[in-house]
VMD Tcl script that builds the backbone (N, CA, C; Angstrom):
set m [mol new atoms 564]
animate dup $m
set s [atomselect $m all]
$s set {name element resname resid chain x y z} {
  {N N MET 1 A 37.387 32.714 80.055}
  {CA C MET 1 A 35.994 32.807 79.700}
  {C C MET 1 A 35.758 33.821 78.580}
  {N N SER 2 A 36.449 34.965 78.657}
  {CA C SER 2 A 36.261 35.981 77.631}
  {C C SER 2 A 36.760 35.506 76.272}
  {N N GLY 3 A 37.750 34.638 76.207}
  {CA C GLY 3 A 38.244 34.077 74.947}
  {C C GLY 3 A 37.185 33.259 74.244}
  {N N ALA 4 A 36.358 32.527 74.983}
  {CA C ALA 4 A 35.286 31.727 74.393}
  {C C ALA 4 A 34.209 32.617 73.803}
  {N N ILE 5 A 33.953 33.730 74.445}
  {CA C ILE 5 A 32.934 34.661 73.948}
  {C C ILE 5 A 33.402 35.298 72.645}
  {N N VAL 6 A 34.656 35.678 72.574}
  {CA C VAL 6 A 35.196 36.282 71.366}
  {C C VAL 6 A 35.145 35.281 70.221}
  {N N ARG 7 A 35.504 34.035 70.490}
  {CA C ARG 7 A 35.471 33.032 69.424}
  {C C ARG 7 A 34.050 32.781 68.950}
  {N N ARG 8 A 33.108 32.726 69.861}
  {CA C ARG 8 A 31.720 32.523 69.465}
  {C C ARG 8 A 31.229 33.706 68.641}
  {N N GLY 9 A 31.565 34.920 69.046}
  {CA C GLY 9 A 31.186 36.112 68.288}
  {C C GLY 9 A 31.805 36.119 66.902}
  {N N SER 10 A 33.056 35.685 66.793}
  {CA C SER 10 A 33.732 35.615 65.493}
  {C C SER 10 A 33.065 34.584 64.601}
  {N N TRP 11 A 32.685 33.453 65.184}
  {CA C TRP 11 A 32.022 32.402 64.399}
  {C C TRP 11 A 30.702 32.915 63.832}
  {N N VAL 12 A 29.949 33.650 64.668}
  {CA C VAL 12 A 28.663 34.196 64.222}
  {C C VAL 12 A 28.890 35.172 63.073}
  {N N ARG 13 A 29.859 36.057 63.224}
  {CA C ARG 13 A 30.131 37.030 62.170}
  {C C ARG 13 A 30.638 36.359 60.899}
  {N N LEU 14 A 31.429 35.320 61.014}
  {CA C LEU 14 A 32.012 34.666 59.843}
  {C C LEU 14 A 31.038 33.763 59.103}
  {N N THR 15 A 30.005 33.277 59.758}
  {CA C THR 15 A 29.094 32.348 59.086}
  {C C THR 15 A 27.696 32.917 58.887}
  {N N LEU 16 A 27.136 33.490 59.893}
  {CA C LEU 16 A 25.750 33.956 59.776}
  {C C LEU 16 A 25.616 35.246 58.967}
  {N N VAL 17 A 26.507 36.185 59.152}
  {CA C VAL 17 A 26.394 37.454 58.430}
  {C C VAL 17 A 26.480 37.241 56.914}
  {N N PRO 18 A 27.480 36.514 56.387}
  {CA C PRO 18 A 27.495 36.276 54.927}
  {C C PRO 18 A 26.258 35.512 54.445}
  {N N ALA 19 A 25.781 34.553 55.245}
  {CA C ALA 19 A 24.591 33.799 54.848}
  {C C ALA 19 A 23.378 34.717 54.787}
  {N N LEU 20 A 23.227 35.607 55.746}
  {CA C LEU 20 A 22.100 36.549 55.741}
  {C C LEU 20 A 22.206 37.531 54.570}
  {N N VAL 21 A 23.397 38.002 54.283}
  {CA C VAL 21 A 23.590 38.899 53.146}
  {C C VAL 21 A 23.239 38.177 51.838}
  {N N PHE 22 A 23.676 36.928 51.694}
  {CA C PHE 22 A 23.353 36.139 50.498}
  {C C PHE 22 A 21.839 35.965 50.350}
  {N N LEU 23 A 21.170 35.596 51.431}
  {CA C LEU 23 A 19.715 35.414 51.376}
  {C C LEU 23 A 18.998 36.707 51.026}
  {N N LEU 24 A 19.451 37.824 51.557}
  {CA C LEU 24 A 18.847 39.116 51.245}
  {C C LEU 24 A 19.030 39.451 49.761}
  {N N LEU 25 A 20.232 39.248 49.234}
  {CA C LEU 25 A 20.474 39.508 47.807}
  {C C LEU 25 A 19.656 38.580 46.912}
  {N N ALA 26 A 19.559 37.312 47.283}
  {CA C ALA 26 A 18.750 36.362 46.507}
  {C C ALA 26 A 17.296 36.782 46.494}
  {N N LEU 27 A 16.792 37.235 47.628}
  {CA C LEU 27 A 15.407 37.690 47.711}
  {C C LEU 27 A 15.179 38.916 46.832}
  {N N LEU 28 A 16.096 39.876 46.871}
  {CA C LEU 28 A 15.984 41.058 46.021}
  {C C LEU 28 A 16.020 40.681 44.535}
  {N N PHE 29 A 16.875 39.738 44.175}
  {CA C PHE 29 A 16.974 39.275 42.790}
  {C C PHE 29 A 15.654 38.647 42.337}
  {N N LEU 30 A 15.075 37.787 43.163}
  {CA C LEU 30 A 13.817 37.127 42.818}
  {C C LEU 30 A 12.677 38.127 42.702}
  {N N ILE 31 A 12.636 39.093 43.586}
  {CA C ILE 31 A 11.595 40.125 43.511}
  {C C ILE 31 A 11.750 40.916 42.220}
  {N N GLY 32 A 12.984 41.213 41.846}
  {CA C GLY 32 A 13.234 41.953 40.615}
  {C C GLY 32 A 12.834 41.200 39.361}
  {N N LEU 33 A 12.921 39.869 39.384}
  {CA C LEU 33 A 12.569 39.052 38.218}
  {C C LEU 33 A 11.083 38.726 38.136}
  {N N LYS 34 A 10.378 38.833 39.234}
  {CA C LYS 34 A 8.973 38.423 39.278}
  {C C LYS 34 A 8.149 39.211 38.259}
  {N N GLY 35 A 7.457 38.481 37.422}
  {CA C GLY 35 A 6.564 39.088 36.445}
  {C C GLY 35 A 7.240 39.632 35.209}
  {N N ARG 36 A 8.551 39.448 35.057}
  {CA C ARG 36 A 9.259 39.963 33.892}
  {C C ARG 36 A 9.377 38.887 32.825}
  {N N ASP 37 A 9.232 39.293 31.602}
  {CA C ASP 37 A 9.421 38.396 30.467}
  {C C ASP 37 A 10.921 38.311 30.187}
  {N N PRO 38 A 11.524 37.113 30.278}
  {CA C PRO 38 A 12.978 37.006 30.103}
  {C C PRO 38 A 13.448 37.344 28.700}
  {N N SER 39 A 12.564 37.340 27.714}
  {CA C SER 39 A 12.976 37.654 26.355}
  {C C SER 39 A 12.980 39.154 26.095}
  {N N VAL 40 A 12.407 39.931 27.000}
  {CA C VAL 40 A 12.413 41.372 26.845}
  {C C VAL 40 A 13.564 41.921 27.676}
  {N N VAL 41 A 14.613 42.313 26.985}
  {CA C VAL 41 A 15.800 42.839 27.647}
  {C C VAL 41 A 15.788 44.345 27.469}
  {N N PRO 42 A 15.913 45.086 28.567}
  {CA C PRO 42 A 15.929 46.540 28.427}
  {C C PRO 42 A 17.046 46.975 27.483}
  {N N SER 43 A 16.762 47.946 26.663}
  {CA C SER 43 A 17.757 48.431 25.721}
  {C C SER 43 A 17.845 49.943 25.830}
  {N N ALA 44 A 19.059 50.440 25.937}
  {CA C ALA 44 A 19.277 51.882 25.990}
  {C C ALA 44 A 18.940 52.534 24.654}
  {N N LEU 45 A 18.805 51.737 23.589}
  {CA C LEU 45 A 18.544 52.290 22.269}
  {C C LEU 45 A 17.063 52.460 21.948}
  {N N LEU 46 A 16.177 51.896 22.767}
  {CA C LEU 46 A 14.751 52.049 22.481}
  {C C LEU 46 A 14.384 53.525 22.494}
  {N N GLY 47 A 13.707 53.935 21.427}
  {CA C GLY 47 A 13.319 55.339 21.300}
  {C C GLY 47 A 14.407 56.221 20.721}
  {N N LYS 48 A 15.527 55.626 20.325}
  {CA C LYS 48 A 16.640 56.389 19.762}
  {C C LYS 48 A 16.914 55.933 18.333}
  {N N SER 49 A 17.648 56.760 17.603}
  {CA C SER 49 A 18.017 56.424 16.225}
  {C C SER 49 A 18.921 55.203 16.184}
  {N N VAL 50 A 18.806 54.456 15.096}
  {CA C VAL 50 A 19.713 53.320 14.915}
  {C C VAL 50 A 21.138 53.844 14.880}
  {N N PRO 51 A 22.096 53.054 15.352}
  {CA C PRO 51 A 23.488 53.505 15.278}
  {C C PRO 51 A 23.936 53.652 13.829}
  {N N GLU 52 A 24.874 54.539 13.589}
  {CA C GLU 52 A 25.420 54.714 12.238}
  {C C GLU 52 A 26.297 53.505 11.900}
  {N N PHE 53 A 26.052 52.922 10.730}
  {CA C PHE 53 A 26.837 51.764 10.309}
  {C C PHE 53 A 26.721 51.581 8.808}
  {N N THR 54 A 27.670 50.866 8.256}
  {CA C THR 54 A 27.639 50.421 6.863}
  {C C THR 54 A 28.203 49.011 6.855}
  {N N LEU 55 A 27.418 48.068 6.361}
  {CA C LEU 55 A 27.859 46.674 6.303}
  {C C LEU 55 A 27.880 46.205 4.856}
  {N N PRO 56 A 28.933 45.478 4.468}
  {CA C PRO 56 A 28.998 44.961 3.100}
  {C C PRO 56 A 27.971 43.847 2.902}
  {N N PRO 57 A 27.633 43.582 1.645}
  {CA C PRO 57 A 26.669 42.509 1.373}
  {C C PRO 57 A 27.255 41.132 1.650}
  {N N LEU 58 A 26.368 40.185 1.827}
  {CA C LEU 58 A 26.749 38.782 1.952}
  {C C LEU 58 A 27.078 38.289 0.549}
  {N N GLU 59 A 28.356 38.077 0.287}
  {CA C GLU 59 A 28.820 37.661 -1.041}
  {C C GLU 59 A 28.160 36.351 -1.476}
  {N N GLY 60 A 27.739 36.310 -2.716}
  {CA C GLY 60 A 27.187 35.092 -3.274}
  {C C GLY 60 A 25.679 34.987 -3.139}
  {N N LEU 61 A 25.050 35.994 -2.560}
  {CA C LEU 61 A 23.599 35.939 -2.378}
  {C C LEU 61 A 22.869 36.831 -3.377}
  {N N GLY 62 A 23.553 37.860 -3.875}
  {CA C GLY 62 A 22.944 38.761 -4.846}
  {C C GLY 62 A 22.061 39.827 -4.229}
  {N N LEU 63 A 22.164 40.034 -2.931}
  {CA C LEU 63 A 21.395 41.081 -2.249}
  {C C LEU 63 A 22.346 42.197 -1.831}
  {N N PRO 64 A 21.810 43.409 -1.668}
  {CA C PRO 64 A 22.680 44.495 -1.204}
  {C C PRO 64 A 23.067 44.319 0.254}
  {N N GLY 65 A 24.110 45.061 0.656}
  {CA C GLY 65 A 24.496 45.138 2.060}
  {C C GLY 65 A 23.516 46.045 2.783}
  {N N LEU 66 A 23.895 46.488 3.947}
  {CA C LEU 66 A 22.972 47.253 4.776}
  {C C LEU 66 A 23.671 48.474 5.346}
  {N N ASP 67 A 22.946 49.579 5.363}
  {CA C ASP 67 A 23.464 50.852 5.843}
  {C C ASP 67 A 22.404 51.494 6.725}
  {N N SER 68 A 22.822 52.275 7.696}
  {CA C SER 68 A 21.853 52.915 8.593}
  {C C SER 68 A 20.874 53.801 7.822}
  {N N ALA 69 A 21.301 54.384 6.709}
  {CA C ALA 69 A 20.403 55.215 5.906}
  {C C ALA 69 A 19.243 54.396 5.327}
  {N N ASP 70 A 19.444 53.094 5.123}
  {CA C ASP 70 A 18.382 52.220 4.605}
  {C C ASP 70 A 17.207 52.124 5.568}
  {N N LEU 71 A 17.424 52.511 6.817}
  {CA C LEU 71 A 16.392 52.378 7.847}
  {C C LEU 71 A 15.652 53.688 8.106}
  {N N ARG 72 A 15.929 54.703 7.287}
  {CA C ARG 72 A 15.264 55.997 7.439}
  {C C ARG 72 A 14.549 56.381 6.147}
  {N N THR 73 A 13.775 55.450 5.616}
  {CA C THR 73 A 13.124 55.691 4.328}
  {C C THR 73 A 11.607 55.817 4.438}
  {N N GLY 74 A 11.096 55.945 5.648}
  {CA C GLY 74 A 9.656 56.116 5.818}
  {C C GLY 74 A 8.893 54.818 5.977}
  {N N LYS 75 A 9.558 53.686 5.945}
  {CA C LYS 75 A 8.881 52.392 6.063}
  {C C LYS 75 A 9.329 51.655 7.316}
  {N N VAL 76 A 8.405 50.948 7.936}
  {CA C VAL 76 A 8.731 50.137 9.115}
  {C C VAL 76 A 9.593 48.963 8.670}
  {N N THR 77 A 10.627 48.695 9.459}
  {CA C THR 77 A 11.583 47.648 9.113}
  {C C THR 77 A 11.827 46.737 10.298}
  {N N LEU 78 A 11.895 45.460 10.012}
  {CA C LEU 78 A 12.319 44.467 10.988}
  {C C LEU 78 A 13.787 44.179 10.682}
  {N N VAL 79 A 14.661 44.337 11.673}
  {CA C VAL 79 A 16.082 44.027 11.507}
  {C C VAL 79 A 16.365 42.799 12.360}
  {N N ASN 80 A 16.752 41.720 11.697}
  {CA C ASN 80 A 16.996 40.447 12.367}
  {C C ASN 80 A 18.489 40.151 12.366}
  {N N VAL 81 A 19.053 39.950 13.566}
  {CA C VAL 81 A 20.465 39.602 13.701}
  {C C VAL 81 A 20.532 38.085 13.848}
  {N N TRP 82 A 21.273 37.428 12.962}
  {CA C TRP 82 A 21.253 35.969 12.879}
  {C C TRP 82 A 22.627 35.440 12.474}
  {N N ALA 83 A 22.759 34.118 12.533}
  {CA C ALA 83 A 23.980 33.440 12.082}
  {C C ALA 83 A 23.628 32.013 11.682}
  {N N SER 84 A 24.403 31.464 10.774}
  {CA C SER 84 A 24.149 30.093 10.320}
  {C C SER 84 A 24.435 29.068 11.406}
  {N N TRP 85 A 25.335 29.374 12.331}
  {CA C TRP 85 A 25.709 28.457 13.406}
  {C C TRP 85 A 24.734 28.514 14.583}
  {N N CYS 86 A 23.720 29.338 14.479}
  {CA C CYS 86 A 22.765 29.564 15.568}
  {C C CYS 86 A 21.548 28.649 15.411}
  {N N GLY 87 A 21.413 27.681 16.324}
  {CA C GLY 87 A 20.267 26.761 16.282}
  {C C GLY 87 A 18.919 27.468 16.388}
  {N N PRO 88 A 18.725 28.390 17.335}
  {CA C PRO 88 A 17.451 29.106 17.424}
  {C C PRO 88 A 17.133 29.941 16.177}
  {N N CYS 89 A 18.166 30.377 15.444}
  {CA C CYS 89 A 17.924 31.115 14.201}
  {C C CYS 89 A 17.215 30.219 13.183}
  {N N ARG 90 A 17.591 28.960 13.170}
  {CA C ARG 90 A 16.955 27.989 12.281}
  {C C ARG 90 A 15.487 27.786 12.678}
  {N N LEU 91 A 15.232 27.772 13.995}
  {CA C LEU 91 A 13.863 27.579 14.482}
  {C C LEU 91 A 12.951 28.733 14.115}
  {N N GLU 92 A 13.456 29.967 14.153}
  {CA C GLU 92 A 12.615 31.128 13.880}
  {C C GLU 92 A 12.455 31.421 12.389}
  {N N HIS 93 A 13.253 30.774 11.559}
  {CA C HIS 93 A 13.286 31.102 10.133}
  {C C HIS 93 A 11.920 31.007 9.430}
  {N N PRO 94 A 11.105 29.993 9.706}
  {CA C PRO 94 A 9.786 29.965 9.056}
  {C C PRO 94 A 8.923 31.192 9.393}
  {N N VAL 95 A 9.051 31.715 10.597}
  {CA C VAL 95 A 8.286 32.910 10.981}
  {C C VAL 95 A 8.810 34.121 10.204}
  {N N LEU 96 A 10.126 34.203 10.033}
  {CA C LEU 96 A 10.694 35.295 9.231}
  {C C LEU 96 A 10.219 35.214 7.779}
  {N N MET 97 A 10.113 34.013 7.251}
  {CA C MET 97 A 9.614 33.848 5.878}
  {C C MET 97 A 8.186 34.379 5.760}
  {N N GLU 98 A 7.394 34.209 6.798}
  {CA C GLU 98 A 6.021 34.750 6.801}
  {C C GLU 98 A 6.039 36.276 6.887}
  {N N PHE 99 A 6.891 36.826 7.752}
  {CA C PHE 99 A 7.010 38.283 7.851}
  {C C PHE 99 A 7.414 38.886 6.509}
  {N N ALA 100 A 8.262 38.189 5.762}
  {CA C ALA 100 A 8.755 38.697 4.486}
  {C C ALA 100 A 7.637 38.903 3.466}
  {N N LYS 101 A 6.514 38.251 3.643}
  {CA C LYS 101 A 5.393 38.365 2.710}
  {C C LYS 101 A 4.531 39.601 2.963}
  {N N ARG 102 A 4.748 40.270 4.077}
  {CA C ARG 102 A 3.899 41.405 4.450}
  {C C ARG 102 A 4.248 42.651 3.644}
  {N N PRO 103 A 3.244 43.290 3.043}
  {CA C PRO 103 A 3.518 44.502 2.256}
  {C C PRO 103 A 3.782 45.740 3.121}
  {N N ASP 104 A 3.418 45.689 4.393}
  {CA C ASP 104 A 3.588 46.839 5.285}
  {C C ASP 104 A 4.931 46.840 6.008}
  {N N LEU 105 A 5.825 45.960 5.607}
  {CA C LEU 105 A 7.030 45.729 6.382}
  {C C LEU 105 A 8.200 45.363 5.477}
  {N N ARG 106 A 9.383 45.853 5.825}
  {CA C ARG 106 A 10.613 45.411 5.164}
  {C C ARG 106 A 11.396 44.594 6.174}
  {N N LEU 107 A 12.092 43.584 5.689}
  {CA C LEU 107 A 12.869 42.709 6.560}
  {C C LEU 107 A 14.323 42.702 6.088}
  {N N PHE 108 A 15.211 43.164 6.984}
  {CA C PHE 108 A 16.644 43.193 6.701}
  {C C PHE 108 A 17.355 42.286 7.692}
  {N N GLY 109 A 18.494 41.743 7.272}
  {CA C GLY 109 A 19.266 40.872 8.143}
  {C C GLY 109 A 20.668 41.400 8.390}
  {N N ILE 110 A 21.144 41.162 9.600}
  {CA C ILE 110 A 22.543 41.395 9.932}
  {C C ILE 110 A 23.114 40.026 10.278}
  {N N ASN 111 A 24.050 39.572 9.444}
  {CA C ASN 111 A 24.669 38.271 9.673}
  {C C ASN 111 A 25.837 38.464 10.628}
  {N N TYR 112 A 25.780 37.777 11.765}
  {CA C TYR 112 A 26.677 38.009 12.892}
  {C C TYR 112 A 27.807 36.983 12.968}
  {N N LYS 113 A 29.039 37.470 12.855}
  {CA C LYS 113 A 30.247 36.647 13.057}
  {C C LYS 113 A 30.148 35.278 12.382}
  {N N ASP 114 A 29.922 35.298 11.098}
  {CA C ASP 114 A 29.671 34.071 10.349}
  {C C ASP 114 A 30.635 33.962 9.182}
  {N N GLU 115 A 30.782 32.768 8.681}
  {CA C GLU 115 A 31.525 32.544 7.443}
  {C C GLU 115 A 30.537 32.742 6.287}
  {N N PRO 116 A 30.893 33.571 5.295}
  {CA C PRO 116 A 29.954 33.866 4.212}
  {C C PRO 116 A 29.371 32.626 3.530}
  {N N GLN 117 A 30.214 31.632 3.247}
  {CA C GLN 117 A 29.713 30.436 2.552}
  {C C GLN 117 A 28.691 29.689 3.413}
  {N N ASN 118 A 28.866 29.682 4.727}
  {CA C ASN 118 A 27.899 29.029 5.617}
  {C C ASN 118 A 26.592 29.805 5.661}
  {N N ALA 119 A 26.694 31.128 5.685}
  {CA C ALA 119 A 25.498 31.970 5.711}
  {C C ALA 119 A 24.684 31.811 4.429}
  {N N VAL 120 A 25.378 31.785 3.291}
  {CA C VAL 120 A 24.687 31.607 2.005}
  {C C VAL 120 A 24.026 30.228 1.953}
  {N N ARG 121 A 24.725 29.205 2.381}
  {CA C ARG 121 A 24.163 27.844 2.400}
  {C C ARG 121 A 22.913 27.792 3.281}
  {N N PHE 122 A 22.979 28.424 4.444}
  {CA C PHE 122 A 21.855 28.482 5.383}
  {C C PHE 122 A 20.622 29.095 4.698}
  {N N LEU 123 A 20.800 30.254 4.066}
  {CA C LEU 123 A 19.668 30.939 3.434}
  {C C LEU 123 A 19.165 30.207 2.192}
  {N N ARG 124 A 20.065 29.632 1.435}
  {CA C ARG 124 A 19.614 28.895 0.237}
  {C C ARG 124 A 18.831 27.643 0.616}
  {N N SER 125 A 19.170 27.027 1.735}
  {CA C SER 125 A 18.461 25.808 2.136}
  {C C SER 125 A 17.112 26.118 2.801}
  {N N LEU 126 A 17.014 27.246 3.498}
  {CA C LEU 126 A 15.778 27.566 4.232}
  {C C LEU 126 A 14.916 28.629 3.558}
  {N N GLY 127 A 15.492 29.375 2.631}
  {CA C GLY 127 A 14.778 30.468 1.983}
  {C C GLY 127 A 15.373 31.799 2.415}
  {N N VAL 128 A 15.224 32.794 1.550}
  {CA C VAL 128 A 15.779 34.120 1.815}
  {C C VAL 128 A 14.634 35.080 2.119}
  {N N PRO 129 A 14.446 35.418 3.395}
  {CA C PRO 129 A 13.361 36.343 3.741}
  {C C PRO 129 A 13.772 37.818 3.632}
  {N N TYR 130 A 15.072 38.096 3.559}
  {CA C TYR 130 A 15.580 39.455 3.666}
  {C C TYR 130 A 15.628 40.181 2.325}
  {N N LEU 131 A 15.441 41.508 2.375}
  {CA C LEU 131 A 15.628 42.352 1.207}
  {C C LEU 131 A 17.087 42.782 1.086}
  {N N ALA 132 A 17.798 42.771 2.208}
  {CA C ALA 132 A 19.224 43.101 2.249}
  {C C ALA 132 A 19.838 42.343 3.424}
  {N N VAL 133 A 21.110 41.971 3.263}
  {CA C VAL 133 A 21.839 41.301 4.345}
  {C C VAL 133 A 23.214 41.933 4.452}
  {N N GLY 134 A 23.503 42.480 5.636}
  {CA C GLY 134 A 24.820 43.043 5.899}
  {C C GLY 134 A 25.660 42.049 6.682}
  {N N MET 135 A 26.934 41.927 6.303}
  {CA C MET 135 A 27.868 41.012 6.983}
  {C C MET 135 A 28.571 41.752 8.115}
  {N N ASP 136 A 28.339 41.307 9.322}
  {CA C ASP 136 A 29.001 41.860 10.502}
  {C C ASP 136 A 30.023 40.833 10.983}
  {N N ARG 137 A 31.112 40.715 10.242}
  {CA C ARG 137 A 32.113 39.665 10.498}
  {C C ARG 137 A 32.760 39.768 11.873}
  {N N ASN 138 A 33.046 40.994 12.333}
  {CA C ASN 138 A 33.706 41.142 13.626}
  {C C ASN 138 A 32.735 41.421 14.777}
  {N N GLY 139 A 31.455 41.606 14.473}
  {CA C GLY 139 A 30.445 41.808 15.504}
  {C C GLY 139 A 30.341 43.227 16.025}
  {N N ARG 140 A 31.106 44.153 15.494}
  {CA C ARG 140 A 31.121 45.539 15.996}
  {C C ARG 140 A 29.767 46.227 15.840}
  {N N THR 141 A 29.144 46.093 14.688}
  {CA C THR 141 A 27.852 46.738 14.468}
  {C C THR 141 A 26.803 46.156 15.406}
  {N N SER 142 A 26.822 44.857 15.580}
  {CA C SER 142 A 25.860 44.220 16.491}
  {C C SER 142 A 26.046 44.717 17.916}
  {N N ILE 143 A 27.288 44.916 18.327}
  {CA C ILE 143 A 27.550 45.471 19.660}
  {C C ILE 143 A 26.957 46.875 19.758}
  {N N ASP 144 A 27.120 47.667 18.698}
  {CA C ASP 144 A 26.553 49.021 18.695}
  {C C ASP 144 A 25.031 49.000 18.819}
  {N N TRP 145 A 24.400 47.946 18.295}
  {CA C TRP 145 A 22.956 47.783 18.402}
  {C C TRP 145 A 22.558 47.260 19.791}
  {N N GLY 146 A 23.518 46.841 20.584}
  {CA C GLY 146 A 23.213 46.304 21.911}
  {C C GLY 146 A 22.845 44.842 21.898}
  {N N VAL 147 A 23.311 44.114 20.892}
  {CA C VAL 147 A 22.988 42.695 20.755}
  {C C VAL 147 A 23.741 41.892 21.810}
  {N N TYR 148 A 23.004 41.032 22.502}
  {CA C TYR 148 A 23.577 40.146 23.516}
  {C C TYR 148 A 23.970 38.807 22.911}
  {N N GLY 149 A 23.233 38.370 21.925}
  {CA C GLY 149 A 23.458 37.081 21.277}
  {C C GLY 149 A 22.455 36.957 20.147}
  {N N VAL 150 A 22.561 35.909 19.385}
  {CA C VAL 150 A 21.641 35.732 18.260}
  {C C VAL 150 A 20.667 34.606 18.562}
  {N N PRO 151 A 19.470 34.698 18.045}
  {CA C PRO 151 A 18.908 35.789 17.259}
  {C C PRO 151 A 18.344 36.910 18.133}
  {N N GLU 152 A 18.361 38.090 17.573}
  {CA C GLU 152 A 17.688 39.247 18.146}
  {C C GLU 152 A 17.033 39.997 16.999}
  {N N THR 153 A 15.879 40.576 17.286}
  {CA C THR 153 A 15.116 41.247 16.245}
  {C C THR 153 A 14.658 42.609 16.750}
  {N N PHE 154 A 14.775 43.606 15.879}
  {CA C PHE 154 A 14.417 44.983 16.209}
  {C C PHE 154 A 13.327 45.473 15.272}
  {N N VAL 155 A 12.399 46.251 15.819}
  {CA C VAL 155 A 11.415 46.958 15.003}
  {C C VAL 155 A 11.902 48.403 14.921}
  {N N VAL 156 A 12.082 48.885 13.687}
  {CA C VAL 156 A 12.570 50.239 13.441}
  {C C VAL 156 A 11.489 50.984 12.666}
  {N N ASP 157 A 11.107 52.170 13.163}
  {CA C ASP 157 A 10.077 52.928 12.455}
  {C C ASP 157 A 10.674 53.589 11.209}
  {N N GLY 158 A 9.833 54.265 10.445}
  {CA C GLY 158 A 10.258 54.861 9.185}
  {C C GLY 158 A 11.271 55.979 9.309}
  {N N LYS 159 A 11.447 56.515 10.503}
  {CA C LYS 159 A 12.430 57.573 10.738}
  {C C LYS 159 A 13.767 57.021 11.236}
  {N N GLY 160 A 13.851 55.704 11.360}
  {CA C GLY 160 A 15.085 55.094 11.825}
  {C C GLY 160 A 15.203 55.026 13.336}
  {N N ILE 161 A 14.066 55.087 14.028}
  {CA C ILE 161 A 14.049 55.015 15.487}
  {C C ILE 161 A 13.734 53.573 15.900}
  {N N ILE 162 A 14.541 53.025 16.808}
  {CA C ILE 162 A 14.300 51.666 17.304}
  {C C ILE 162 A 13.122 51.716 18.262}
  {N N ARG 163 A 12.065 50.972 17.940}
  {CA C ARG 163 A 10.831 50.986 18.726}
  {C C ARG 163 A 10.635 49.749 19.591}
  {N N PHE 164 A 11.314 48.638 19.246}
  {CA C PHE 164 A 11.094 47.395 19.982}
  {C C PHE 164 A 12.279 46.476 19.750}
  {N N LYS 165 A 12.583 45.674 20.763}
  {CA C LYS 165 A 13.665 44.694 20.651}
  {C C LYS 165 A 13.164 43.363 21.206}
  {N N TRP 166 A 13.388 42.302 20.438}
  {CA C TRP 166 A 13.041 40.949 20.886}
  {C C TRP 166 A 14.315 40.120 20.935}
  {N N VAL 167 A 14.570 39.512 22.089}
  {CA C VAL 167 A 15.748 38.665 22.269}
  {C C VAL 167 A 15.302 37.213 22.208}
  {N N GLY 168 A 15.972 36.440 21.358}
  {CA C GLY 168 A 15.644 35.030 21.214}
  {C C GLY 168 A 14.867 34.780 19.939}
  {N N PRO 169 A 14.567 33.515 19.689}
  {CA C PRO 169 A 13.861 33.181 18.452}
  {C C PRO 169 A 12.418 33.664 18.470}
  {N N ILE 170 A 11.952 34.053 17.304}
  {CA C ILE 170 A 10.555 34.458 17.147}
  {C C ILE 170 A 9.745 33.187 16.930}
  {N N SER 171 A 8.761 32.977 17.778}
  {CA C SER 171 A 7.892 31.807 17.642}
  {C C SER 171 A 6.556 32.255 17.068}
  {N N GLU 172 A 5.720 31.304 16.742}
  {CA C GLU 172 A 4.379 31.636 16.245}
  {C C GLU 172 A 3.487 32.210 17.337}
  {N N GLY 173 A 3.846 32.004 18.590}
  {CA C GLY 173 A 2.998 32.419 19.704}
  {C C GLY 173 A 3.231 33.837 20.160}
  {N N THR 174 A 3.654 33.958 21.393}
  {CA C THR 174 A 3.793 35.250 22.059}
  {C C THR 174 A 4.725 36.193 21.321}
  {N N ALA 175 A 5.870 35.702 20.885}
  {CA C ALA 175 A 6.836 36.563 20.210}
  {C C ALA 175 A 6.229 37.186 18.971}
  {N N ARG 176 A 5.541 36.391 18.201}
  {CA C ARG 176 A 4.930 36.897 16.973}
  {C C ARG 176 A 3.886 37.959 17.305}
  {N N ALA 177 A 3.073 37.702 18.322}
  {CA C ALA 177 A 2.036 38.662 18.723}
  {C C ALA 177 A 2.663 39.980 19.175}
  {N N LYS 178 A 3.739 39.902 19.961}
  {CA C LYS 178 A 4.399 41.121 20.439}
  {C C LYS 178 A 5.047 41.887 19.291}
  {N N LEU 179 A 5.654 41.168 18.356}
  {CA C LEU 179 A 6.248 41.843 17.200}
  {C C LEU 179 A 5.172 42.479 16.329}
  {N N ASP 180 A 4.065 41.768 16.106}
  {CA C ASP 180 A 2.955 42.334 15.333}
  {C C ASP 180 A 2.468 43.639 15.957}
  {N N GLU 181 A 2.336 43.631 17.270}
  {CA C GLU 181 A 1.885 44.816 18.004}
  {C C GLU 181 A 2.905 45.966 17.849}
  {N N ALA 182 A 4.181 45.649 17.969}
  {CA C ALA 182 A 5.223 46.672 17.846}
  {C C ALA 182 A 5.312 47.217 16.420}
  {N N ILE 183 A 5.125 46.362 15.427}
  {CA C ILE 183 A 5.145 46.796 14.022}
  {C C ILE 183 A 3.994 47.751 13.762}
  {N N LYS 184 A 2.820 47.397 14.271}
  {CA C LYS 184 A 1.645 48.254 14.091}
  {C C LYS 184 A 1.882 49.623 14.744}
  {N N ALA 185 A 2.391 49.629 15.971}
  {CA C ALA 185 A 2.651 50.880 16.681}
  {C C ALA 185 A 3.707 51.721 15.963}
  {N N ALA 186 A 4.730 51.074 15.402}
  {CA C ALA 186 A 5.796 51.797 14.707}
  {C C ALA 186 A 5.303 52.441 13.408}
  {N N GLY 187 A 4.245 51.887 12.826}
  {CA C GLY 187 A 3.701 52.401 11.589}
  {C C GLY 187 A 2.721 53.549 11.774}
  {N N GLU 188 A 2.337 53.793 13.005}
  {CA C GLU 188 A 1.343 54.846 13.260}
  {C C GLU 188 A 1.965 56.219 13.372}
}
mol reanalyze $m
mol bondsrecalc $m
mol representation Tube
mol addrep $m
């Protein structure tokens, strides 16, 4: 009789306990996600200086490369990390072209793990919104910026402090409104 009790107790521990632990973790995960915008990813760099870097120019475009000192000139800057192989980068490009027209803002690009000829073709076909484009062939600089994937866009104030990070393509809707708000705040 005692053998049956031990087996029943073992069955309960082997099946119900892991199931209860899984359900508890799933519940905690859902509570943690509730009300959060999935495009806003916490960044350890918010409120801190941009990482030190120097990137060579995108050959064949005629624009300068990009250096961390370029982001400490007293002007608000949008830094967009993109690649020619990135479908969402193509979707956000018209919005970047609009940002490029703003006199209160500079727009720089970091080309991420791309072939130069593909990047140049991409910009020549869609338009060049950037004042400078740095080539991050191995992705090291993007990692230093905390980039998870492309596209990602950062608002940097005139002192070179990262004030806002947007993950994913910039759309005409919410993303644009949030970036506009962050640009305004960074300029104050």
